[in-house]
TORMI-794361 format. One record per residue (C-alpha): residue in one letter; residue number from 1; x, y, z. Coordinates in steps of 0.02 Angstrom, whole numbers, m for minus. Last residue first. Layout:
{a NUM {X Y Z}}
...
//
This chain:
{s 428 {5249 4621 5902}}
{k 427 {5394 4728 5962}}
{l 426 {5441 4795 5790}}
{w 425 {5262 4856 5764}}
{k 424 {5262 4949 5930}}
{g 423 {5394 5072 5872}}
{y 422 {5453 5065 5691}}
{q 421 {5466 4956 5537}}
{r 420 {5280 4947 5498}}
{v 419 {5296 4945 5309}}
{l 418 {5451 4891 5214}}
{l 417 {5582 4980 5108}}
{g 416 {5665 5113 5215}}
{s 415 {5674 5018 5379}}
{a 414 {5705 4855 5285}}
{k 413 {5873 4910 5215}}
{d 412 {5973 4789 5325}}
{p 411 {5861 4651 5257}}
{e 410 {5952 4662 5089}}
{a 409 {5903 4512 4981}}
{m 408 {5724 4505 5045}}
{i 407 {5659 4333 5097}}
{e 406 {5640 4352 5285}}
{l 405 {5592 4535 5281}}
{v 404 {5459 4496 5151}}
{i 403 {5385 4365 5268}}
{k 402 {5383 4487 5414}}
{e 401 {5295 4610 5298}}
{m 400 {5146 4490 5303}}
{r 399 {5097 4556 5474}}
{m 398 {4930 4465 5470}}
{s 397 {4839 4607 5558}}
{q 396 {4883 4725 5415}}
{s 395 {4786 4620 5291}}
{g 394 {4877 4512 5166}}
{k 393 {4991 4517 5015}}
{v 392 {5158 4443 4957}}
{l 391 {5183 4416 4770}}
{v 390 {5340 4319 4725}}
{l 389 {5416 4310 4551}}
{d 388 {5537 4165 4556}}
{r 387 {5711 4193 4483}}
{s 386 {5794 4050 4581}}
{e 385 {5673 3939 4678}}
{l 384 {5566 3972 4830}}
{i 383 {5490 3834 4936}}
{d 382 {5633 3812 5060}}
{q 381 {5641 4001 5082}}
{i 380 {5456 4000 5126}}
{k 379 {5466 3887 5277}}
{n 378 {5522 3996 5423}}
{k 377 {5437 4151 5356}}
{a 376 {5273 4056 5341}}
{e 375 {5271 3993 5520}}
{e 374 {5297 4169 5588}}
{a 373 {5176 4245 5461}}
{d 372 {5033 4135 5521}}
{s 371 {4949 3965 5508}}
{l 370 {5021 3898 5345}}
{s 369 {4931 3822 5195}}
{y 368 {5047 3765 5056}}
{i 367 {4973 3732 4883}}
{n 366 {5069 3663 4734}}
{k 365 {5025 3482 4778}}
{k 364 {4840 3529 4773}}
{t 363 {4844 3569 4587}}
{f 362 {4729 3714 4541}}
{g 361 {4566 3659 4458}}
{a 360 {4446 3800 4505}}
{k 359 {4385 3703 4657}}
{m 358 {4568 3687 4707}}
{a 357 {4592 3875 4699}}
{g 356 {4434 3909 4799}}
{e 355 {4491 3790 4934}}
{a 354 {4662 3871 4942}}
{i 353 {4582 4043 4957}}
{f 352 {4471 3967 5093}}
{k 351 {4630 3928 5188}}
{a 350 {4657 4116 5189}}
{k 349 {4531 4131 5330}}
{d 348 {4638 4026 5447}}
{g 347 {4802 4117 5412}}
{v 346 {4936 4119 5277}}
{t 345 {4907 4041 5107}}
{i 344 {5050 3991 4992}}
{l 343 {5001 3962 4811}}
{v 342 {5126 3901 4679}}
{n 341 {5115 3915 4490}}
{a 340 {5020 4080 4494}}
{t 339 {4898 4170 4380}}
{g 338 {4825 4039 4262}}
{p 337 {4741 3952 4408}}
{i 336 {4742 4074 4556}}
{q 335 {4583 4170 4512}}
{r 334 {4467 4044 4596}}
{g 333 {4562 4072 4757}}
{i 332 {4509 4255 4761}}
{e 331 {4328 4199 4749}}
{e 330 {4356 4078 4892}}
{h 329 {4421 4218 5002}}
{a 328 {4272 4331 4963}}
{y 327 {4144 4194 4993}}
{t 326 {4218 4149 5162}}
{s 325 {4230 4330 5219}}
{y 324 {4065 4406 5160}}
{k 323 {3981 4388 5331}}
{g 322 {4113 4499 5411}}
{l 321 {4242 4566 5288}}
{e 320 {4351 4647 5420}}
{a 319 {4511 4551 5377}}
{m 318 {4582 4479 5216}}
{d 317 {4689 4334 5275}}
{g 316 {4859 4307 5195}}
{l 315 {4914 4273 5017}}
{v 314 {5086 4217 4958}}
{a 313 {5072 4197 4769}}
{v 312 {5223 4115 4686}}
{k 311 {5258 4136 4500}}
{r 310 {5386 4036 4401}}
{p 309 {5497 4077 4252}}
{a 308 {5436 4257 4256}}
{s 307 {5335 4376 4145}}
{l 306 {5224 4508 4222}}
{d 305 {5043 4531 4172}}
{r 304 {4969 4387 4271}}
{m 303 {5059 4442 4429}}
{i 302 {4995 4618 4408}}
{e 301 {4818 4552 4389}}
{l 300 {4843 4457 4552}}
{a 299 {4881 4621 4639}}
{a 298 {4723 4701 4569}}
{e 297 {4618 4554 4629}}
{t 296 {4699 4573 4800}}
{a 295 {4657 4759 4806}}
{l 294 {4474 4729 4764}}
{p 293 {4457 4584 4887}}
{s 292 {4539 4684 5027}}
{s 291 {4715 4692 5095}}
{n 290 {4838 4795 5193}}
{y 289 {5017 4861 5186}}
{t 288 {5089 4697 5124}}
{d 287 {5094 4728 4936}}
{d 286 {5278 4686 4912}}
{i 285 {5303 4619 4736}}
{i 284 {5460 4516 4768}}
{s 283 {5586 4471 4632}}
{t 282 {5694 4317 4660}}
{n 281 {5883 4310 4635}}
{k 280 {5896 4171 4765}}
{v 279 {5852 4300 4899}}
{g 278 {5737 4442 4853}}
{n 277 {5744 4614 4773}}
{v 276 {5596 4720 4824}}
{l 275 {5476 4793 4694}}
{k 274 {5332 4892 4764}}
{c 273 {5148 4848 4752}}
{r 272 {5100 4955 4902}}
{g 271 {5200 4891 5051}}
{p 270 {5312 5042 5061}}
{e 269 {5240 5194 4970}}
{g 268 {5263 5245 4789}}
{k 267 {5425 5311 4716}}
{y 266 {5360 5455 4611}}
{q 265 {5505 5540 4521}}
{g 264 {5434 5504 4347}}
{l 263 {5273 5579 4414}}
{a 262 {5359 5749 4419}}
{e 261 {5407 5741 4235}}
{s 260 {5229 5692 4188}}
{i 259 {5158 5837 4289}}
{k 258 {5277 5959 4206}}
{v 257 {5219 5898 4035}}
{l 256 {5036 5905 4089}}
{n 255 {5041 6089 4138}}
{i 254 {5029 6144 4320}}
{g 253 {4885 6265 4357}}
{k 252 {4832 6204 4530}}
{i 251 {4681 6112 4460}}
{l 250 {4795 6033 4329}}
{g 249 {4911 5970 4465}}
{c 248 {4764 5902 4565}}
{a 247 {4706 5806 4412}}
{a 246 {4883 5742 4383}}
{a 245 {4886 5677 4562}}
{s 244 {4722 5585 4533}}
{a 243 {4798 5513 4374}}
{a 242 {4956 5457 4465}}
{a 241 {4855 5369 4599}}
{y 240 {4749 5283 4464}}
{a 239 {4909 5230 4376}}
{q 238 {4971 5160 4542}}
{s 237 {4810 5062 4565}}
{k 236 {4833 4997 4387}}
{g 235 {4976 4894 4453}}
{f 234 {5160 4903 4485}}
{i 233 {5302 4999 4566}}
{e 232 {5488 4984 4527}}
{e 231 {5502 5124 4398}}
{i 230 {5372 5249 4339}}
{k 229 {5346 5297 4157}}
{v 228 {5217 5425 4101}}
{p 227 {5177 5476 3922}}
{v 226 {5084 5641 3896}}
{f 225 {4919 5687 3813}}
{n 224 {4829 5845 3755}}
{d 223 {4664 5921 3699}}
{p 222 {4527 5813 3774}}
{t 221 {4645 5759 3915}}
{e 220 {4752 5604 3903}}
{l 219 {4873 5523 4025}}
{k 218 {4978 5387 3944}}
{f 217 {5047 5229 4023}}
{s 216 {5205 5147 4091}}
{i 215 {5235 5034 4240}}
{g 214 {5384 4958 4330}}
{l 213 {5531 4841 4294}}
{p 212 {5490 4658 4332}}
{k 211 {5627 4535 4278}}
{g 210 {5583 4383 4171}}
{f 209 {5687 4443 4024}}
{e 208 {5600 4612 4030}}
{s 207 {5451 4669 4132}}
{r 206 {5330 4814 4121}}
{n 205 {5154 4820 4191}}
{i 204 {5080 4912 4043}}
{f 203 {4943 5044 4023}}
{n 202 {4913 5111 3849}}
{t 201 {4778 5231 3910}}
{i 200 {4729 5325 4069}}
{k 199 {4598 5460 4037}}
{l 198 {4585 5628 4124}}
{n 197 {4412 5701 4092}}
{a 196 {4348 5522 4089}}
{g 195 {4218 5494 3953}}
{d 194 {4292 5332 3891}}
{s 193 {4344 5227 4039}}
{f 192 {4523 5202 4100}}
{g 191 {4510 5323 4246}}
{y 190 {4489 5505 4294}}
{t 189 {4343 5621 4326}}
{m 188 {4341 5807 4364}}
{i 187 {4183 5883 4435}}
{k 186 {4152 6064 4486}}
{g 185 {4064 6118 4645}}
{k 184 {3899 6078 4730}}
{s 183 {3946 5895 4722}}
{l 182 {3818 5757 4753}}
{s 181 {3774 5717 4572}}
{k 180 {3951 5662 4532}}
{m 179 {3944 5536 4675}}
{e 178 {3877 5404 4555}}
{s 177 {4053 5385 4482}}
{v 176 {4117 5332 4653}}
{f 175 {3995 5188 4675}}
{p 174 {4018 5135 4493}}
{d 173 {4209 5131 4506}}
{d 172 {4284 5169 4335}}
{i 171 {4247 5356 4345}}
{n 170 {4368 5381 4488}}
{l 169 {4317 5551 4553}}
{v 168 {4400 5720 4580}}
{a 167 {4270 5835 4659}}
{v 166 {4317 6019 4644}}
{g 165 {4271 6162 4760}}
{d 164 {4208 6335 4712}}
{v 163 {4028 6291 4754}}
{a 162 {4082 6224 4924}}
{l 161 {4125 6041 4947}}
{s 160 {4052 5944 5094}}
{k 159 {3946 5832 4983}}
{v 158 {4104 5760 4905}}
{l 157 {4176 5713 5076}}
{k 156 {4007 5645 5127}}
{s 155 {4023 5521 4983}}
{k 154 {4137 5410 5088}}
{e 153 {3995 5373 5210}}
{k 152 {3872 5336 5068}}
{a 151 {3999 5224 4983}}
{v 150 {4021 5121 5141}}
{a 149 {3832 5106 5158}}
{e 148 {3818 5045 4978}}
{p 147 {3956 4918 5015}}
{g 146 {3848 4834 5149}}
{s 145 {3767 4857 5319}}
{y 144 {3929 4933 5384}}
{f 143 {4060 4882 5513}}
{e 142 {4110 4722 5422}}
{v 141 {4127 4825 5262}}
{h 140 {4293 4884 5338}}
{v 139 {4385 4845 5174}}
{p 138 {4270 4859 5024}}
{l 137 {4175 4714 4948}}
{n 136 {4097 4780 4787}}
{g 135 {4227 4915 4762}}
{v 134 {4247 5084 4848}}
{a 133 {4376 5178 4745}}
{t 132 {4486 5335 4743}}
{v 131 {4374 5476 4802}}
{i 130 {4462 5645 4791}}
{a 129 {4386 5802 4868}}
{v 128 {4466 5970 4825}}
{n 127 {4441 6126 4931}}
{p 126 {4426 6016 5085}}
{k 125 {4313 6033 5237}}
{v 124 {4412 6040 5399}}
{i 123 {4390 5985 5580}}
{s 122 {4202 5953 5572}}
{l 121 {4240 5856 5413}}
{l 120 {4342 5733 5515}}
{y 119 {4198 5706 5636}}
{d 118 {4069 5681 5500}}
{m 117 {4183 5559 5408}}
{d 116 {4194 5443 5558}}
{g 115 {4005 5432 5575}}
{p 114 {3987 5254 5512}}
{r 113 {4149 5156 5540}}
{d 112 {4317 5143 5454}}
{a 111 {4296 5312 5371}}
{a 110 {4473 5377 5344}}
{y 109 {4499 5551 5271}}
{e 108 {4678 5574 5211}}
{l 107 {4746 5752 5201}}
{v 106 {4852 5840 5071}}
{l 105 {4887 6015 5137}}
{v 104 {4939 6156 5020}}
{k 103 {5018 6325 5057}}
{p 102 {5132 6250 5189}}
{y 101 {5162 6341 5355}}
{n 100 {5329 6427 5377}}
{s 99 {5287 6497 5550}}
{k 98 {5203 6656 5612}}
{w 97 {5211 6683 5800}}
{v 96 {5064 6664 5919}}
{l 95 {4974 6522 5830}}
{a 94 {5136 6433 5787}}
{r 93 {5187 6442 5971}}
{f 92 {5023 6364 6024}}
{s 91 {5055 6222 5903}}
{k 90 {5232 6193 5965}}
{l 89 {5169 6181 6144}}
{i 88 {5031 6059 6096}}
{v 87 {5146 5949 5991}}
{r 86 {5280 5948 6128}}
{l 85 {5151 5893 6257}}
{w 84 {5088 5758 6137}}
{f 83 {5264 5686 6119}}
{l 82 {5293 5692 6307}}
{p 81 {5133 5594 6337}}
{g 80 {5176 5454 6214}}
{g 79 {5194 5449 6025}}
{s 78 {5111 5489 5859}}
{t 77 {5175 5444 5687}}
{e 76 {5241 5529 5530}}
{y 75 {5232 5711 5586}}
{d 74 {5250 5869 5482}}
{g 73 {5147 5981 5595}}
{l 72 {4979 6043 5658}}
{i 71 {4872 5987 5512}}
{a 70 {4942 5810 5513}}
{l 69 {4916 5802 5701}}
{p 68 {4737 5861 5680}}
{m 67 {4711 5717 5556}}
{g 66 {4793 5584 5666}}
{l 65 {4694 5609 5826}}
{e 64 {4518 5584 5758}}
{n 63 {4578 5483 5608}}
{n 62 {4690 5498 5454}}
{l 61 {4869 5506 5516}}
{n 60 {4912 5335 5445}}
{g 59 {5089 5376 5391}}
{g 58 {5115 5562 5360}}
{a 57 {4980 5683 5306}}
{m 56 {5047 5773 5154}}
{r 55 {5130 5943 5159}}
{t 54 {5151 6058 5011}}
{t 53 {5251 6214 4973}}
{v 52 {5208 6253 4791}}
{t 51 {5282 6214 4620}}
{t 50 {5373 6047 4627}}
{k 49 {5285 6001 4789}}
{l 48 {5124 5980 4691}}
{v 47 {5171 5826 4590}}
{t 46 {5255 5720 4724}}
{f 45 {5124 5769 4853}}
{i 44 {4985 5712 4737}}
{a 43 {5076 5546 4711}}
{s 42 {5092 5519 4899}}
{k 41 {4909 5557 4933}}
{a 40 {4854 5445 4790}}
{s 39 {4962 5303 4857}}
{t 38 {4892 5330 5032}}
{k 37 {4710 5330 4977}}
{g 36 {4720 5181 4857}}
{v 35 {4586 5071 4931}}
{s 34 {4422 5100 5023}}
{g 33 {4414 5282 4972}}
{t 32 {4457 5455 5038}}
{v 31 {4574 5597 4993}}
{g 30 {4555 5779 5046}}
{i 29 {4652 5921 4965}}
{v 28 {4660 6077 5071}}
{f 27 {4723 6247 5011}}
{p 26 {4801 6324 5166}}
{k 25 {4719 6465 5266}}
{y 24 {4863 6504 5386}}
{k 23 {4766 6577 5534}}
{r 22 {4599 6488 5515}}
{l 21 {4687 6323 5480}}
{t 20 {4791 6342 5639}}
{l 19 {4636 6384 5741}}
{r 18 {4547 6230 5672}}
{a 17 {4696 6118 5711}}
{l 16 {4715 6188 5888}}
{l 15 {4531 6159 5925}}
{k 14 {4536 5982 5855}}
{l 13 {4693 5946 5954}}
{l 12 {4611 6005 6115}}
{v 11 {4452 5904 6089}}
{e 10 {4547 5747 6040}}
{l 9 {4662 5766 6192}}
{k 8 {4510 5778 6306}}
{k 7 {4443 5616 6230}}
{i 6 {4611 5531 6248}}
{v 5 {4621 5581 6431}}
{l 4 {4445 5515 6463}}
{q 3 {4487 5352 6375}}
{r 2 {4640 5330 6487}}
{m 1 {4535 5359 6644}}
//
């Protein structure tokens, strides 16, 4: 019965979303990829809102129910029956009477399983299609035959473009770069590689006196460049997000200087390589939103770049890797020597990170393997020392934000700083 109600709700929301789009005709920017979608979406919103009314899909509103909800209103999460009734009534009202609908929509297209993209594209095809990255072992690969199949599903967003559309592609990811041939519209590439239409150069994860600060880099076009400095977020993934946002800004006629100024206000999203002050004067790199091999490698690169008296990597299971799981976890472990001084693994799969680290020569006495976030949060304060740099990362199912909550200096600010601080998440 419940599934039948959900199916009927999907049909109704899809109809309302399509009617709303037909009436208000917003410019639609679609974002997909295995990593970096939400950061790109947030950075794009930060840039475009300075010149045009813009709405980005809130939270994880990127699936069969979430995308129509993002089209119908400025929602962060869904709710129960009364919530959906209010959404439906408000949507009908907006169809009858004109409302202050945004000129630009920034939507996230999730493709966790084969066929997901087809359904989302049946709701709305974007004017601009952004593909962030796929990687060799993408998240959700468990539900596909391999990374090539994941890339093929994501590429449908690019194929959907009309001749006046624009594909914005990460040139550094081979799977994404190959999508250039699939677009009927224009192509704009971004990344660190030579040949990118929008090139990232002089990238630095900034720290001073053992304290992490943020990132800085340059964005270069063939005839111009601007410096960009963003505080309290880290990693090349954030530079990629900023570059995709700059591409959208250029498409919408904003000059590079204005784009750089807007990006200086970009705060990033909770749980995506954000700085959180910790107990014992520690610095936490909170990357707890989700995890994949590509994202974990990027997080470890941040740790290598930043200076600190001691570095502690707290790494949880990477989920949905299927037959690649053991190999992927061991490969992450092999990167620990020379990156961290202490390794704390959380979960059964993450024990293979510890094994990989030891095989690569990491000292066993500096490894702690714990069963879950509950056990970890009870022990981690005893492990930490003053001025440690602490990276916390793991898949959503591991609830690694509970560890950050335990060791952050101001837990009363958790609702604004950490992921999953609402509703059902606080009850589990």
